[in-house]
N, C-alpha and C positions, 0 to 999 in steps of 0.2 A: 808390469803395469802399462808400459808404452805399447806393447803388443795388443793388450786388451783395448786400449784407447783406439788403436788403429783399426781393429776389427769392428768396434762400435761405430766408428766413423764410416766405414764401408757399408755397414748395415743402415746407417742413417740416410745416406744419399739416395738410394732407391725410393725410400719412403717420401723424401722431400720432392721427388719428381712429380708426385701427385699434387703438390701445391700449385694453386692457380697461377698461370703465367700469361701475361698479356704483352704482345708486341705492338708498339705504337710508333708511327712516323715521328721523326724529330721536328718536321716542319709541316705546317698546314699549307696546302697549295704548292706553289712553285718552290723548289729547293734552291736556295741561294748558291751562286757560284757553280751551278750545274749547267752544262751545255745540253741542248736538246738532242740527246742520243739515246738509243735503246739501252735498256737495262741488261748488262752482261754479267750480273752477279753469279758466281759459281760456288757451290758447296761440294766439297769432295772429301772422302775419307782419307785419313793419314795414319799409318801404322804407329807413329810415334806420339802424336798429339791428338789423336781421335778424329777431329774434324777441322778442316781449314776452309776459310771463306776468302775468295779473291774478287777483284773487280767490283768492290762495293761503291755504288754511286747514289743509292737511296738509303740514307742513314735511318736507324731506328733505335729505340731502347726497349728491352724486354724487362718487364716488371716481375720480380720474384718476391711475393709477400710471405712472411712467416705465419705460422699458425697463430690464431688470435690469442691463445693462452700464453704465448711466448713474446709477443710483439712489444718491442720498445719503440722509442720515437727516433731512433737513429737510422740513417740511410747511407748507402755507399753506391757510387757509380763505378762500374768495373770496366776498364779499358784493356781488352786482350792484346797480346803482343803479336809480332809477326813481321817486324822490320819495315813497317809501313808498306809492305807488299802483300800481306795476307793477314788474317785474323785467326788465332787459335781459339775459336769461339767457345769450345766446350771446356777444355782443360784449364784455360785461363779466363773463363767466363762463367758458363752456366754451373759447372761443378762447384766453383768457389761461391757463387751466389747462393746455392743450396746450403752450403756450410754456414754462410752468414745467416740464413733463415733460421738455423737451429740455435743461433744466439739471440734471435728476436729482431735481427736487423733486416730491414727491407732493402733488397739489392736490385740494381738495375744494370743489365749488361748492355754496354754501348756498342752497337755495330756502326762504327764511324767510317766515313768515306776514306778510301785509300787513294793517295795522290795519283792522278792520271790526267795528263795534258789533253788527251782526246775526249775526256768526259767532263772536265771542269775547268773553270777559269781560276787563276791564282791558286794553283793546287797546293802550294806550300802552306797556306793559311787555313785550308779546309778542315783538317782534323781538329785543330784548335777551335774553329768555328762550331764544329759539332759537339765538342766537349763542353763548351760554354753554353750551347743551346740545351744540352742535357741537364746541366745544373739549373738553368732557368726553369725548365719544365718541372723538375722535381721540387724546386723551391716554390713555384707558383701553385703546385698541386699538393703542397705539404699538408694542409689542413684536411683535404679530401682523403689523403693516404695515411693520415695519422702519424705524420712525421714532424719533428721539431725543425723549423727552417734554419735553426742554428746548429744542427747536428747532421749536416749533409757533407759527406766526404767523397773523395775520389781515389781510386786505386788503379794501378797500372802495372803490367808485366812487360819487361824488356822495352820494346819501342812504345808499348802502351804506357810504360812507366815514364817514358819521355813525354808522351802526351799529357799524362796526369801531372807531371812536374811543370810542364809548360802552363797548364791551366792554373797551377798553384803559384806561379811566379809572374804571370802576365794578365791577371784579372783586372788590373786597373785600367787597361786599354782594351775593352771588348771589341771583337771583330764586328759585331752587329750593333745597331743603334739602340736596341732594347736596353732600358735602364735597370732592369732587374739585376740584383747583385749576383755576380758569377764567381765570387771567391768561394772555393771549397773550405769547409771548416776543419778538415784534416786531410792528410795524404797518406796513402799506404803504397810504397814503392818496392816492387819485387824484382830483383836483378835488373834494375832500370838502366836504360840509356839516359844519361843526363847531359853529356857534353857532345858537341859536334866539332870540337877542335881536332886537329890532325893527330895530336899526341895521344889522346885517350878516347876520342869519340868512336862510335860505331859507324863506320863509313858507309856500310850498306843502307842503314836507316837514313843517313844524311843524303845519300844519292837519291833514294826513292822519294824523299820529301822535297829536296832542293835542286836536284839535278846534279850532273857531274862537275859543274863549274860554278859552285855557289860563290856569292860575293862575301867579302869579309863581314859586311854588315849582317847578312843573313846568318852566317855561322855564329856570330856573336849573339844575335837575337835568340837563336835556338840553343845556345849553350847555357842551360838554365842555372848552372852554378854561379853565373855572373849576375843573376837577377834576384837573388835572395835579399830580402830586406826585413825590417822589423814587423811587417804585416804578413809575411809568408806564413801559411798555416802550420800547425804542429804536424810532425811527420814521423812515420815508422818506416824503416828501411831494412831490407834483408838481401843478402848477396853471398856468393860463395867465393872463397879465395882462389879456387882453381878454374874460375870462369874465364875461358880464353876467347869467348865471343864478344862479351861486353865486360871489359876489365873492371875489377872491384874498385879501381880508382874513381870510376864514375860516382859510385855511392859515397866514397870517402870525401871527395871534394865537395859534394853537396852537404854531407854531414858537417864538415868543417864550416861551410858557409852558414848553415843554420845555427850552429853553436856560436859562431862569431856574432850573429845577430840576436842571440839569446832566445831562439825559438825552441820550444820543447821538442826534443828529437830523441829517438831510440834507434839503435842499429843492432841487428843480429847477424853476425858474420859466421858462416860455416866453413870449416876446413875443406870439405868436399861437397859437391853439388853440381859442379859444372854450370852450364847455362840451361835453365829450364827445370832444374830440380827433378829430373826424370827418374833417377834412381835413389838419390838422397838429397837433402834430408827428408825423412818422412813428413807427409803433409801436416800431421798433428804437431810436429816440432815447430816449424816456422809459423804455422797458423795459430798455434797455442801462444807463442810469444806475441803475435799481433793481437790476439784476444786480450791477453794480460795488459798490453799497452792501452787498448781501448778502454778497459776498466780503470786503469791508472789515470787516464786523461778525463774520465767522467763521461765518456760516450756510451758506456754500458753500465748498468747498475752494479 
């Protein structure tokens, strides 16, 4: 049965590629925090994760709309991973968006800016600024897109999971002055970086975001397990025990913080999967658990 599901999923994705996609800029006019430098964005093939994007300084969101017959009112903004140095835009973005489309969920792949002192001011806050702006856009255009403004979630992989969990724990203090609500209604975190502490944090992501000598205040601010409270959104987490890149402890400390604050949370831990789920578990295993949780929480019929 699992093999049949896997084959069906592989057959579904090419069909979904024909679904209309629109890429729109995150900002109208001048991009905040961006220095007046040429666009150096680079897309390159990668034998492991399909396509990698680097040097992103002009952020966008790509809209993936489901077939009208399937469409629900739920939406999810997807943050690809890449250690804040690149974006795995296909494997952890577009392919997942198409799978969400088959559930009737409108998906948005966020091409967020990657920290770069030569291209931006205050680089450490720029990815969060972009994530919050993406939530604003989707919420403001909810009626036009047939989305319930109270069913807008955020999803992230690896460092994208850090960005998603930052958006889910720092919404009370938006980076920009726009008063639109930037709280996501749910979070989906896949092998996420959560902490920037020396003991369990992913130092590569921390260095790319904060530099090689971050202050204690910066480390604490971006260690998201320290900022969970009773208003943190419901969360689904999945991680592998044998992940040596981002230790499982990241997910566990976040899970415990959510549980302590009585936030609805589910976690699916796999014995094997390493970082990236490149060989195992099968996509339908972890994504199926995520789908069940979305139904359980009322975000899917």
